[in-house]
Backbone as CSV, one residue per row, in Angstrom:
resi,resn,N_x,N_y,N_z,CA_x,CA_y,CA_z,C_x,C_y,C_z
1,MET,10.400,48.420,-26.719,9.381,48.797,-27.684,9.984,49.788,-28.669
2,THR,9.746,49.571,-29.940,10.211,50.467,-30.980,9.447,51.781,-30.894
3,ALA,10.170,52.875,-31.013,9.519,54.180,-30.961,8.625,54.365,-32.187
4,GLN,7.377,54.535,-31.963,6.383,54.792,-33.008,5.595,56.012,-32.570
5,PRO,5.141,56.794,-33.510,4.325,57.946,-33.108,3.028,57.475,-32.454
6,LEU,2.677,58.074,-31.361,1.420,57.758,-30.687,0.540,58.985,-30.807
7,ARG,-0.581,58.829,-31.500,-1.464,59.967,-31.751,-2.844,59.807,-31.138
8,ALA,-3.233,58.560,-30.793,-4.610,58.343,-30.338,-4.684,57.251,-29.284
9,VAL,-5.685,57.387,-28.426,-5.957,56.398,-27.387,-7.421,56.006,-27.496
10,LEU,-7.660,54.703,-27.610,-9.021,54.174,-27.641,-9.315,53.516,-26.302
11,PHE,-10.542,53.685,-25.839,-10.951,53.141,-24.549,-12.174,52.250,-24.701
12,ASP,-12.173,51.171,-23.930,-13.391,50.417,-23.677,-14.115,51.182,-22.569
13,LEU,-15.415,51.084,-22.524,-16.152,51.711,-21.426,-16.296,50.750,-20.261
14,GLY,-17.032,49.652,-20.497,-17.278,48.615,-19.508,-16.733,48.884,-18.131
15,ASN,-15.736,48.116,-17.723,-15.107,48.301,-16.421,-13.769,49.007,-16.547
16,THR,-13.555,49.663,-17.678,-12.322,50.411,-17.877,-12.507,51.845,-17.406
17,LEU,-13.547,52.510,-17.891,-13.829,53.885,-17.475,-14.985,53.984,-16.490
18,TRP,-15.910,53.020,-16.548,-17.129,53.100,-15.740,-17.222,51.985,-14.726
19,GLN,-17.925,52.285,-13.652,-18.246,51.300,-12.625,-19.740,51.417,-12.304
20,ALA,-20.268,50.398,-11.634,-21.667,50.459,-11.218,-21.832,51.645,-10.266
21,ARG,-22.903,52.339,-10.404,-23.132,53.542,-9.600,-23.628,53.161,-8.212
22,GLN,-23.029,53.763,-7.218,-23.409,53.499,-5.836,-24.677,54.257,-5.456
23,ASN,-24.842,55.456,-6.014,-26.000,56.282,-5.724,-27.065,55.987,-6.781
24,PRO,-28.285,55.641,-6.393,-29.302,55.258,-7.374,-29.822,56.403,-8.243
25,ASP,-29.494,57.651,-7.919,-29.947,58.786,-8.741,-29.075,58.889,-9.988
26,GLY,-29.693,59.122,-11.124,-28.927,59.263,-12.360,-28.672,57.924,-13.025
27,PRO,-27.738,57.885,-13.994,-27.457,56.656,-14.734,-26.950,55.543,-13.825
28,ASP,-27.048,54.308,-14.322,-26.641,53.146,-13.540,-25.124,52.952,-13.502
29,ARG,-24.385,53.719,-14.269,-22.925,53.627,-14.303,-22.340,55.023,-14.099
30,GLU,-21.159,55.076,-13.488,-20.467,56.344,-13.304,-18.990,56.151,-13.576
31,PRO,-18.290,57.221,-13.934,-16.858,57.079,-14.192,-16.107,56.735,-12.908
32,PHE,-15.045,55.939,-13.048,-14.139,55.758,-11.921,-13.599,57.130,-11.553
33,SER,-13.223,57.328,-10.306,-12.761,58.644,-9.850,-11.517,59.117,-10.593
34,ASP,-10.735,58.192,-11.144,-9.516,58.582,-11.855,-9.738,58.780,-13.358
35,ALA,-10.956,58.535,-13.846,-11.206,58.578,-15.293,-11.139,59.996,-15.872
36,LEU,-11.926,60.910,-15.344,-11.963,62.260,-15.919,-10.622,62.981,-15.832
37,PRO,-9.917,62.941,-14.700,-8.599,63.588,-14.671,-7.625,62.985,-15.693
38,ALA,-7.637,61.683,-15.849,-6.734,61.037,-16.819,-7.100,61.430,-18.242
39,LEU,-8.385,61.427,-18.566,-8.811,61.808,-19.913,-8.427,63.255,-20.223
40,ARG,-8.630,64.133,-19.263,-8.287,65.547,-19.472,-6.777,65.721,-19.677
41,GLU,-5.979,64.982,-18.933,-4.527,65.060,-19.087,-4.100,64.549,-20.462
42,LEU,-4.705,63.472,-20.941,-4.367,62.948,-22.263,-4.722,63.952,-23.356
43,LYS,-5.869,64.603,-23.212,-6.247,65.648,-24.169,-5.225,66.787,-24.128
44,ALA,-4.779,67.162,-22.928,-3.787,68.225,-22.781,-2.457,67.838,-23.426
45,GLN,-2.165,66.536,-23.474,-0.956,66.055,-24.139,-1.104,66.068,-25.657
46,GLY,-2.295,66.410,-26.145,-2.520,66.492,-27.583,-2.951,65.193,-28.232
47,LEU,-3.346,64.224,-27.434,-3.788,62.944,-27.985,-5.259,63.000,-28.389
48,ARG,-5.592,62.291,-29.443,-6.990,62.138,-29.850,-7.548,60.954,-29.067
49,LEU,-8.784,61.069,-28.595,-9.386,60.023,-27.770,-10.617,59.446,-28.444
50,GLY,-10.796,58.140,-28.278,-11.961,57.475,-28.827,-12.462,56.381,-27.916
51,ILE,-13.679,55.997,-28.163,-14.295,54.871,-27.453,-14.526,53.764,-28.462
52,VAL,-14.157,52.550,-28.082,-14.478,51.339,-28.838,-15.061,50.391,-27.800
53,SER,-16.369,50.216,-27.817,-17.010,49.493,-26.729,-18.181,48.648,-27.202
54,ASP,-18.313,47.479,-26.590,-19.474,46.623,-26.841,-20.625,47.138,-25.988
55,GLN,-21.646,47.633,-26.653,-22.812,48.183,-25.974,-24.069,47.687,-26.672
56,THR,-25.135,47.500,-25.924,-26.402,47.060,-26.518,-27.366,48.206,-26.779
57,ASP,-27.110,49.374,-26.170,-28.009,50.511,-26.316,-27.192,51.789,-26.481
58,GLY,-27.019,52.225,-27.703,-26.225,53.415,-27.981,-26.799,54.674,-27.379
59,THR,-28.132,54.785,-27.379,-28.776,55.978,-26.820,-28.482,56.100,-25.331
60,ALA,-28.622,54.993,-24.597,-28.352,55.014,-23.158,-26.871,55.276,-22.882
61,CYS,-26.004,54.690,-23.684,-24.562,54.896,-23.512,-24.206,56.361,-23.717
62,ARG,-24.710,56.952,-24.774,-24.424,58.363,-25.054,-25.031,59.273,-23.989
63,ALA,-26.196,58.895,-23.467,-26.811,59.681,-22.392,-25.938,59.654,-21.136
64,ARG,-25.346,58.496,-20.818,-24.427,58.417,-19.672,-23.219,59.329,-19.890
65,LEU,-22.643,59.255,-21.082,-21.481,60.098,-21.386,-21.838,61.580,-21.242
66,ASP,-23.005,61.967,-21.748,-23.463,63.359,-21.621,-23.668,63.737,-20.152
67,TYR,-24.322,62.861,-19.407,-24.628,63.121,-18.005,-23.358,63.432,-17.212
68,TRP,-22.289,62.697,-17.492,-21.046,62.858,-16.757,-20.102,63.868,-17.412
69,GLY,-20.548,64.545,-18.456,-19.721,65.554,-19.112,-18.519,64.976,-19.826
70,MET,-18.652,63.763,-20.321,-17.521,63.075,-20.955,-17.549,63.147,-22.479
71,THR,-18.688,63.422,-23.067,-18.825,63.360,-24.523,-17.798,64.238,-25.231
72,SER,-17.590,65.422,-24.750,-16.691,66.370,-25.422,-15.219,65.937,-25.364
73,LEU,-14.887,65.006,-24.496,-13.505,64.537,-24.393,-13.131,63.565,-25.510
74,PHE,-14.138,63.003,-26.179,-13.888,61.972,-27.184,-14.092,62.513,-28.596
75,ASP,-13.153,62.164,-29.453,-13.215,62.559,-30.859,-14.049,61.589,-31.676
76,VAL,-14.225,60.377,-31.199,-15.041,59.371,-31.881,-15.599,58.402,-30.838
77,ILE,-16.803,57.936,-31.099,-17.442,56.924,-30.249,-17.936,55.820,-31.170
78,ALA,-17.269,54.667,-31.115,-17.640,53.507,-31.937,-18.232,52.437,-31.024
79,LEU,-19.537,52.240,-31.133,-20.248,51.286,-30.289,-20.667,50.082,-31.125
80,SER,-20.545,48.912,-30.552,-20.849,47.687,-31.291,-22.283,47.665,-31.801
81,CYS,-23.211,48.185,-31.018,-24.621,48.167,-31.428,-24.872,49.059,-32.637
82,GLU,-24.019,50.024,-32.885,-24.170,50.922,-34.022,-23.338,50.482,-35.230
83,VAL,-22.196,49.854,-34.968,-21.317,49.394,-36.050,-21.761,48.035,-36.572
84,GLY,-22.350,47.218,-35.700,-22.860,45.914,-36.123,-21.922,44.743,-35.863
85,CYS,-20.940,44.924,-34.983,-20.062,43.817,-34.599,-19.459,44.114,-33.232
86,ASP,-19.077,43.057,-32.541,-18.464,43.167,-31.220,-16.947,43.013,-31.318
87,LYS,-16.250,43.525,-30.317,-14.818,43.260,-30.201,-14.640,41.770,-29.917
88,PRO,-13.653,41.139,-30.431,-12.450,41.673,-31.047,-12.517,41.827,-32.570
89,ASN,-13.697,41.865,-33.148,-13.812,42.049,-34.593,-13.040,43.307,-35.001
90,PRO,-12.103,43.180,-35.934,-11.282,44.332,-36.313,-12.083,45.493,-36.893
91,ARG,-13.245,45.222,-37.426,-14.055,46.286,-38.020,-14.407,47.372,-37.010
92,LEU,-14.718,46.984,-35.788,-15.077,47.964,-34.757,-13.897,48.887,-34.454
93,PHE,-12.704,48.310,-34.331,-11.507,49.121,-34.105,-11.237,50.024,-35.310
94,ARG,-11.360,49.458,-36.512,-11.051,50.212,-37.728,-11.975,51.418,-37.928
95,VAL,-13.234,51.278,-37.547,-14.170,52.410,-37.639,-13.628,53.579,-36.817
96,ALA,-13.182,53.309,-35.606,-12.654,54.366,-34.747,-11.341,54.918,-35.282
97,LEU,-10.445,54.036,-35.697,-9.157,54.485,-36.225,-9.344,55.371,-37.452
98,HIS,-10.225,54.958,-38.349,-10.491,55.734,-39.560,-11.044,57.125,-39.207
99,ALA,-12.000,57.150,-38.274,-12.592,58.436,-37.876,-11.550,59.359,-37.234
100,LEU,-10.576,58.781,-36.560,-9.520,59.573,-35.930,-8.414,59.946,-36.922
101,GLY,-8.397,59.289,-38.078,-7.369,59.556,-39.075,-6.000,59.040,-38.686
102,VAL,-5.976,57.899,-37.988,-4.707,57.311,-37.552,-4.601,55.865,-38.018
103,GLU,-3.368,55.413,-38.132,-3.079,54.019,-38.447,-3.003,53.228,-37.138
104,PRO,-3.204,51.917,-37.198,-3.155,51.120,-35.964,-1.884,51.332,-35.136
105,HIS,-0.718,51.431,-35.775,0.529,51.591,-35.014,0.632,52.956,-34.332
106,GLU,-0.279,53.874,-34.636,-0.287,55.201,-34.018,-1.264,55.288,-32.843
107,ALA,-1.873,54.145,-32.498,-2.913,54.145,-31.457,-2.651,53.072,-30.412
108,VAL,-3.245,53.282,-29.273,-3.206,52.305,-28.191,-4.633,52.083,-27.712
109,MET,-4.941,50.840,-27.350,-6.255,50.478,-26.806,-6.101,50.230,-25.319
110,VAL,-7.000,50.808,-24.526,-7.024,50.608,-23.078,-8.328,49.904,-22.734
111,GLY,-8.213,48.715,-22.153,-9.417,47.976,-21.807,-9.175,46.966,-20.713
112,ASP,-10.267,46.450,-20.164,-10.183,45.495,-19.062,-10.319,44.042,-19.509
113,ASN,-10.665,43.814,-20.759,-10.877,42.448,-21.248,-9.692,42.028,-22.106
114,LEU,-8.965,41.017,-21.652,-7.756,40.597,-22.360,-8.047,40.118,-23.778
115,GLN,-9.106,39.389,-23.978,-9.398,38.862,-25.317,-9.993,39.934,-26.226
116,ALA,-11.049,40.568,-25.785,-11.753,41.529,-26.639,-10.942,42.807,-26.866
117,ASP,-10.397,43.388,-25.810,-9.713,44.671,-25.906,-8.241,44.515,-26.298
118,VAL,-7.509,43.749,-25.506,-6.066,43.647,-25.688,-5.715,42.815,-26.925
119,ALA,-6.203,41.577,-26.992,-5.878,40.724,-28.143,-6.442,41.307,-29.434
120,GLY,-7.626,41.896,-29.369,-8.215,42.517,-30.553,-7.348,43.640,-31.087
121,ALA,-6.835,44.475,-30.207,-5.974,45.579,-30.611,-4.636,45.072,-31.142
122,LEU,-4.047,44.133,-30.437,-2.751,43.599,-30.858,-2.824,42.954,-32.243
123,ALA,-3.936,42.290,-32.528,-4.097,41.635,-33.832,-4.081,42.639,-34.983
124,LEU,-4.466,43.879,-34.704,-4.464,44.937,-35.723,-3.145,45.701,-35.796
125,GLY,-2.240,45.437,-34.870,-0.980,46.169,-34.841,-1.003,47.380,-33.936
126,MET,-2.029,47.463,-33.094,-2.092,48.541,-32.107,-1.324,48.124,-30.861
127,ARG,-0.925,49.104,-30.077,-0.419,48.801,-28.739,-1.628,48.618,-27.826
128,SER,-1.374,48.003,-26.670,-2.498,47.745,-25.768,-2.080,47.934,-24.321
129,ILE,-3.043,48.405,-23.548,-2.861,48.535,-22.102,-4.045,47.851,-21.447
130,TRP,-3.733,46.934,-20.559,-4.766,46.204,-19.840,-4.998,46.883,-18.500
131,ARG,-6.243,47.273,-18.255,-6.623,47.789,-16.933,-7.057,46.597,-16.102
132,ARG,-6.145,46.169,-15.244,-6.414,45.008,-14.397,-7.294,45.440,-13.229
133,LEU,-8.393,44.736,-13.085,-9.301,44.983,-11.969,-8.993,43.987,-10.858
134,PRO,-9.380,44.296,-9.629,-9.106,43.368,-8.526,-9.601,41.954,-8.850
135,GLY,-8.729,40.985,-8.616,-9.075,39.583,-8.832,-8.805,39.063,-10.226
136,GLN,-8.487,39.931,-11.169,-8.197,39.473,-12.530,-6.771,38.945,-12.608
137,GLU,-6.607,37.898,-13.413,-5.294,37.297,-13.635,-4.920,37.427,-15.100
138,LEU,-3.640,37.584,-15.361,-3.132,37.677,-16.723,-3.278,36.333,-17.422
139,ASP,-3.671,36.366,-18.675,-3.788,35.180,-19.524,-2.448,34.991,-20.218
140,ALA,-1.856,33.813,-20.081,-0.534,33.552,-20.650,-0.520,33.703,-22.169
141,ASN,-1.673,33.644,-22.818,-1.745,33.735,-24.275,-1.868,35.165,-24.794
142,VAL,-2.050,36.131,-23.905,-2.226,37.528,-24.307,-1.236,38.371,-23.514
143,GLU,-0.403,39.129,-24.231,0.610,39.941,-23.571,0.420,41.420,-23.899
144,PRO,-0.236,42.161,-23.000,-0.409,43.603,-23.237,0.940,44.310,-23.175
145,ASP,1.007,45.485,-23.786,2.232,46.286,-23.749,2.462,46.895,-22.374
146,ALA,1.395,47.084,-21.631,1.490,47.615,-20.271,0.259,47.167,-19.493
147,ILE,0.400,47.159,-18.179,-0.693,46.811,-17.278,-0.828,47.943,-16.270
148,ILE,-2.063,48.411,-16.089,-2.320,49.447,-15.089,-3.438,48.973,-14.164
149,GLU,-3.458,49.522,-12.982,-4.549,49.264,-12.054,-5.358,50.519,-11.794
150,SER,-4.831,51.642,-12.265,-5.512,52.927,-12.109,-5.307,53.727,-13.383
151,LEU,-6.334,54.431,-13.814,-6.200,55.293,-14.985,-5.237,56.448,-14.730
152,ALA,-4.972,56.748,-13.466,-4.013,57.793,-13.132,-2.612,57.447,-13.636
153,GLU,-2.320,56.170,-13.855,-1.019,55.735,-14.362,-0.866,56.012,-15.860
154,LEU,-1.975,56.150,-16.543,-1.984,56.213,-18.003,-1.223,57.405,-18.603
155,PRO,-1.436,58.642,-18.161,-0.713,59.755,-18.778,0.808,59.592,-18.732
156,GLY,1.334,59.096,-17.629,2.779,58.905,-17.512,3.298,57.857,-18.473
157,ILE,2.596,56.741,-18.582,2.999,55.678,-19.510,2.988,56.191,-20.922
158,LEU,1.911,56.840,-21.327,1.796,57.311,-22.698,2.786,58.426,-23.008
159,ALA,3.100,59.269,-22.033,4.091,60.324,-22.253,5.456,59.703,-22.547
160,ARG,5.794,58.600,-21.884,7.070,57.912,-22.139,7.068,57.275,-23.527
161,TRP,5.911,56.838,-24.002,5.814,56.208,-25.328,5.881,57.229,-26.450
162,ARG,5.657,58.479,-26.148,5.631,59.514,-27.184,7.020,60.039,-27.366
């Protein structure tokens, strides 16, 4: 990989940062146990963080982020229901990139969906990291720059890219 400045990390929410909540109290989704430590480490590395996610209810999504104390970790939150398009539409990615003040080659997208997250980011010239969930298989037509199974792997990968 050619050395390019890495200034920002965009995340899908779906099954990348959140999972179905086991305890019925509170929101229906909760962060994976490795999400908050990884996000805090990326912020400590000086990276700007954003969300690019397909959501149907922005109010509920933002309430979940607030509930889990995650809102302050993100510099931008671009939700499909508010922008008016779903991934892999480049407009959704561009809204976040513009708000962060970075070019596509200065950002990486982390997501669990090969077509929407990975292929969408690659089409714009961003780097991509696929968060593989149990049972998921790689699509021969989409080649992420890296594959992780835990968000705990992310700070180390990104530190090497910087």
